[in-house]
C-alpha positions as CSV (number, residue, x, y, z in Angstrom):
1,M,0.1,-0.1,-0.1
2,K,1.3,3.3,-0.7
3,N,2.0,5.9,2.2
4,P,-1.2,8.4,2.4
5,N,1.1,11.4,3.1
6,S,2.4,12.8,-0.2
7,L,5.9,14.4,-0.1
8,D,4.4,17.7,-1.1
9,S,3.7,18.2,2.4
10,L,7.1,18.4,3.8
11,C,8.0,22.3,2.4
12,G,5.1,23.3,4.2
13,A,6.1,21.5,7.7
14,L,9.6,22.4,7.3
15,S,8.3,26.5,7.1
16,Y,5.9,25.7,9.8
17,A,9.2,24.5,11.9
18,M,10.9,27.9,11.2
19,D,7.5,30.3,11.5
20,I,7.9,31.6,7.8
21,N,5.1,31.8,5.0
22,A,5.6,28.7,3.1
23,P,6.1,28.9,-0.8
24,E,3.2,30.1,-2.9
25,H,2.3,26.6,-4.2
26,A,3.1,24.6,-1.4
27,A,0.7,22.0,-0.2
28,N,-0.8,21.5,3.5
29,P,1.6,21.0,5.9
30,N,2.5,17.5,7.1
31,S,0.2,17.3,10.5
32,D,2.5,14.8,12.1
33,L,6.0,16.7,11.8
34,C,4.2,20.0,12.7
35,N,3.1,18.4,16.1
36,Y,6.6,16.8,17.0
37,V,8.0,20.3,16.3
38,D,5.3,22.0,18.7
39,D,6.2,19.2,21.2
40,A,9.9,19.0,21.1
41,L,10.4,22.7,21.1
42,C,7.7,23.4,23.8
43,G,5.7,25.7,21.2
44,E,8.9,27.4,20.2
45,K,10.0,27.7,16.5
46,A,13.2,26.4,14.9
47,D,16.0,29.0,14.1
48,R,18.0,26.2,12.5
49,I,17.1,23.4,9.6
50,F,19.8,21.1,8.7
51,M,18.6,18.5,5.6
52,Y,20.7,15.6,4.9
53,N,19.5,14.2,1.5
54,P,20.7,10.7,0.8
55,D,19.5,9.9,-2.7
56,A,17.2,6.4,-3.6
57,I,16.8,4.8,0.1
58,A,13.5,3.2,-0.1
59,Q,11.1,2.3,2.7
60,W,11.4,-1.3,2.0
61,I,15.1,-1.1,2.2
62,Y,14.8,0.8,5.4
63,E,12.7,-1.5,6.9
64,K,14.5,-4.7,5.7
65,Y,18.2,-3.5,6.7
66,S,16.7,-1.8,10.1
67,P,19.6,-2.8,12.0
68,M,21.7,-0.8,9.7
69,F,19.9,2.7,10.6
70,S,20.4,1.9,14.4
71,E,22.6,5.0,14.2
72,V,19.8,7.3,12.7
73,K,17.3,5.9,14.8
74,D,19.2,6.4,18.0
75,M,19.8,10.2,16.8
76,T,16.2,11.1,15.8
77,D,12.7,11.2,17.5
78,I,10.2,10.7,14.6
79,E,9.6,8.6,11.4
80,T,7.8,10.3,9.1
81,P,6.5,8.0,6.0
82,F,6.1,9.7,2.5
83,C,4.6,8.7,-0.8
84,T,6.7,10.6,-3.5
85,V,5.8,11.8,-6.8
86,L,6.0,10.6,-10.6
87,P,7.8,9.8,-12.1
88,S,10.1,8.8,-9.0
89,V,13.4,10.6,-10.5
90,T,15.6,12.5,-8.4
91,P,15.1,15.7,-10.2
92,V,11.2,15.5,-9.9
93,C,11.5,14.3,-6.3
94,F,13.6,17.3,-5.0
95,G,11.3,19.5,-7.0
96,T,8.5,18.6,-5.0
97,M,10.5,18.3,-1.5
98,Y,11.4,22.0,-1.3
99,T,8.6,23.7,-3.4
100,G,5.8,21.7,-1.7
101,A,4.1,21.2,-5.2
102,Q,3.4,18.6,-7.9
103,P,5.4,17.8,-10.8
104,E,2.8,19.4,-12.8
105,V,3.1,22.7,-11.1
106,H,7.0,23.0,-10.4
107,G,7.6,22.1,-14.0
108,I,10.1,19.1,-14.1
109,R,8.0,16.2,-14.8
110,A,11.2,13.9,-16.5
111,Y,14.7,13.1,-15.7
112,K,15.9,17.1,-16.7
113,K,17.4,19.3,-14.2
114,P,16.0,22.8,-15.4
115,V,16.1,25.6,-13.0
116,I,12.9,25.5,-11.0
117,T,11.1,29.0,-11.5
118,I,8.2,28.9,-8.7
119,D,8.5,29.9,-5.6
120,T,10.5,27.5,-3.3
121,I,11.5,27.3,0.5
122,F,14.9,28.8,-0.4
123,D,13.0,31.8,-2.0
124,A,10.8,31.8,1.4
125,L,13.5,31.6,3.8
126,I,15.3,34.7,1.9
127,R,12.3,36.8,2.1
128,A,12.1,35.8,5.6
129,G,15.7,37.5,6.0
130,K,17.1,33.6,6.4
131,K,20.5,32.5,5.0
132,P,20.4,29.1,3.2
133,A,22.9,27.2,1.6
134,I,22.9,23.8,-0.5
135,V,25.9,21.7,-0.6
136,S,26.1,19.1,-3.5
137,T,28.3,17.6,-6.1
138,G,28.4,19.1,-9.4
139,N,26.0,18.0,-12.1
140,D,23.4,16.3,-9.8
141,S,19.9,17.4,-9.4
142,M,20.4,19.9,-6.1
143,S,23.5,21.4,-7.9
144,K,20.9,22.6,-11.0
145,I,17.5,23.0,-10.1
146,Y,17.6,25.6,-7.1
147,L,20.0,27.8,-9.0
148,E,19.9,31.2,-9.7
149,R,18.7,32.6,-6.1
150,D,20.3,34.9,-3.7
151,M,22.1,32.3,-1.6
152,D,25.2,30.1,-1.4
153,Y,25.9,27.0,-3.5
154,F,28.7,24.9,-2.3
155,I,29.3,22.4,-5.8
156,C,31.9,20.2,-4.6
157,G,34.0,17.4,-6.9
158,S,33.2,14.6,-4.6
159,I,30.7,13.8,-2.0
160,E,34.0,13.7,0.2
161,Q,34.4,17.1,-0.6
162,A,30.8,18.0,-0.2
163,N,30.6,16.3,3.3
164,A,33.7,18.3,4.7
165,K,32.3,21.3,3.2
166,A,29.0,20.9,5.1
167,A,31.1,20.0,8.4
168,E,32.8,23.2,8.1
169,L,29.5,25.1,7.4
170,I,27.9,23.5,10.6
171,I,31.2,24.7,12.6
172,E,30.8,28.2,11.1
173,D,27.2,28.3,12.4
174,K,26.1,31.0,10.1
175,Y,23.3,29.9,7.8
176,D,19.9,28.9,8.8
177,F,19.1,26.1,6.5
178,I,21.6,24.1,4.9
179,A,20.3,21.2,2.5
180,V,23.3,18.5,1.7
181,Y,22.9,16.1,-1.2
182,N,24.6,12.6,-1.4
183,G,24.1,10.5,-4.2
184,N,26.5,7.5,-3.1
185,Y,23.7,4.7,-2.6
186,D,21.7,5.8,-5.9
187,S,24.9,5.3,-8.2
188,A,25.8,1.8,-6.7
189,M,22.0,0.8,-6.6
190,H,22.0,1.6,-10.4
191,R,25.1,-0.5,-11.0
192,F,25.3,-3.4,-8.7
193,G,21.4,-3.9,-7.5
194,P,19.8,-2.2,-4.2
195,E,20.9,-5.3,-1.9
196,S,24.4,-5.6,-3.3
197,N,27.4,-5.6,-0.8
198,E,28.6,-2.2,-2.8
199,A,25.2,-0.6,-2.4
200,L,24.7,-1.4,1.1
201,G,28.2,-0.2,1.8
202,E,27.3,2.9,0.3
203,L,24.0,3.3,2.8
204,R,26.6,2.5,6.0
205,A,28.4,5.4,4.7
206,N,25.5,7.6,4.7
207,V,24.4,6.3,8.2
208,R,27.6,7.4,9.5
209,T,27.7,10.9,7.7
210,F,24.9,11.5,9.3
211,G,25.8,10.8,12.6
212,I,29.0,13.1,11.9
213,F,26.8,15.8,11.1
214,Y,24.3,15.3,13.9
215,E,27.2,15.5,16.8
216,L,28.5,18.5,15.3
217,I,25.2,20.1,15.2
218,A,24.8,19.1,18.6
219,K,28.0,20.5,19.6
220,H,28.2,23.8,17.7
221,W,24.5,24.8,17.4
222,K,23.6,24.6,21.0
223,S,22.4,27.8,21.2
224,H,19.8,27.3,18.5
225,N,16.5,25.6,18.4
226,T,17.6,23.1,15.5
227,L,15.5,20.8,13.3
228,V,17.6,18.0,11.7
229,G,16.3,15.5,9.1
230,F,17.3,12.3,7.5
231,A,15.4,12.8,4.2
232,M,15.5,10.8,0.9
233,D,13.6,11.6,-2.3
234,H,12.4,8.1,-3.6
235,G,12.6,4.6,-3.2
236,C,14.3,1.8,-5.7
237,H,13.7,-1.5,-6.8
238,E,15.8,-4.3,-8.5
239,I,15.7,-5.0,-12.3
240,D,16.9,-7.8,-14.3
241,G,20.9,-8.1,-14.5
242,N,21.1,-7.5,-10.9
243,C,20.7,-3.7,-11.4
244,G,18.9,-1.4,-9.6
245,S,16.0,1.3,-11.2
246,H,13.4,3.7,-10.1
247,G,10.9,5.8,-11.6
248,I,7.4,4.1,-12.1
249,D,4.4,3.5,-10.0
250,T,5.1,1.1,-7.5
251,E,5.6,1.0,-4.0
252,E,9.3,0.0,-3.9
253,D,10.0,3.2,-5.6
254,L,7.3,5.7,-4.3
255,N,7.4,4.9,-0.4
256,I,9.9,6.3,1.7
257,V,10.6,7.2,5.3
258,H,12.1,10.7,6.8
259,L,13.6,10.7,10.4
260,Y,13.9,14.1,12.0
261,K,15.2,15.1,15.5
262,A,14.4,18.5,16.9
263,L,17.3,20.0,19.6
264,K,16.1,22.6,21.9
265,A,18.6,25.7,22.6
266,E,20.6,25.5,25.5
267,K,19.5,28.2,27.6
């Protein structure tokens, strides 16, 4: 069964968490995430959000290999299931994640990477006087589709460089919203299959990377109410030849689970 809550409800919830007006075309916010933020922050709002975006980790992978996610589970409080959008490919799904709009509205309806021209969470943050940043690797979707905004982009030559830059930005503590994209599991999944040793090794790397970011945030953002997310874009499935793919109308590709933790500022 497909998850009932669409990925388009995430953007409104992130906007709610930061107490900013949601982008113009954003769907109604995900109530579970909003309620969690209210409870965890005792009615206050977040002044920092850190979104770690590993690519292509499906809900069925998350459930089948649950012990591999133990570090992420230990560091987070809430699991939020989503049904991503069709076609379930990276630029389409990330287009919805950070606009709150369906593909026919944000304009990316295939594996193409044009700059999105409708209102986005990055535009909403800038209007609210906040400072967002995107950290990614060259030629991936997150390095392309949200360009041309008055914000900072750190487009790196490798995932290792991107993660080092993200760690540096956390320590500097000058950005209000940071989105970090890692495509290593997706790349290995396509080549070797979703459950291959190669892909699962990259999954372990995603978990370790999140753990590093979390510890840095807990140390360096103590003065902020912060929301931290482990937030994938779509799932995946195995195809002939022991390879992996995604993009079709199937639960394997559409069902994903995000994990979140709200950290209250130390007084």
